C-alpha positions in Angstrom: 210.2 142.6 -77.5 207.2 144.1 -75.9 206.0 141.4 -73.5 209.3 139.4 -72.3 212.9 139.9 -71.1 214.3 137.3 -73.3 213.7 134.2 -75.6 215.6 131.5 -77.3 215.5 128.9 -79.7 217.8 126.1 -78.5 217.4 124.1 -81.9 219.1 127.0 -83.6 221.3 128.0 -80.6 219.9 131.6 -80.6 219.2 133.7 -77.6 217.4 137.0 -77.8 217.5 139.6 -75.1 215.1 142.6 -74.8 217.2 145.8 -75.2 215.4 147.2 -72.4 217.2 144.7 -70.3 220.4 146.8 -70.7 218.8 149.4 -68.5 218.2 147.0 -65.5 220.8 146.0 -62.8 223.6 143.6 -63.9 222.3 140.9 -61.6 219.0 140.9 -63.4 220.6 140.7 -66.7 222.6 137.7 -65.6 219.5 136.1 -64.4 217.7 136.4 -67.8 220.7 134.9 -69.5 221.0 132.0 -67.3 217.3 131.4 -67.6 217.5 131.6 -71.4 220.4 129.2 -71.5 218.7 126.8 -69.0 216.3 126.4 -71.9 219.1 124.6 -73.8 218.8 121.9 -71.3 215.0 121.8 -71.2 212.7 123.7 -73.4 210.0 123.9 -70.6 209.9 125.5 -67.2 210.0 122.1 -65.5 212.0 120.4 -62.7 215.1 119.9 -64.8 214.8 123.5 -65.9 214.6 124.8 -62.4 217.4 122.4 -61.2 219.6 124.2 -63.7 218.6 127.5 -62.2 219.1 126.4 -58.6 222.5 125.0 -59.3 223.8 128.0 -61.5 222.1 130.8 -59.8 220.6 130.0 -56.4 218.9 133.5 -56.0 217.0 133.2 -59.1 213.7 133.2 -57.6 214.0 136.5 -55.9 215.8 138.1 -59.0 212.8 136.8 -61.1 210.4 138.5 -58.6 212.4 141.8 -58.5 212.7 141.9 -62.4 209.1 141.2 -63.0 208.0 144.0 -60.7 209.8 146.4 -63.1 208.1 148.0 -66.1 209.1 146.0 -69.2 210.0 149.4 -70.9 210.6 152.9 -69.8 207.5 154.0 -71.6 205.4 151.7 -69.4 206.5 153.5 -66.3 204.5 156.6 -67.5 201.3 154.9 -68.3 
């Protein structure tokens, strides 16, 4: 995965995580997992989706900002 931290296919019950995520703080890994699992409730980033995140991880917006400010892969930090 070169463009995102995680992905899922709710119809098949599959979640994929970017291997680079293992190098990030645990709270950010937790955020990505909760984010992807929320797609099992709503496939879009709609109000239902955000309500799941708000309920399960109230600090998700801050974690999302922190994670997205980091390079996706170690090699990107050197470009």
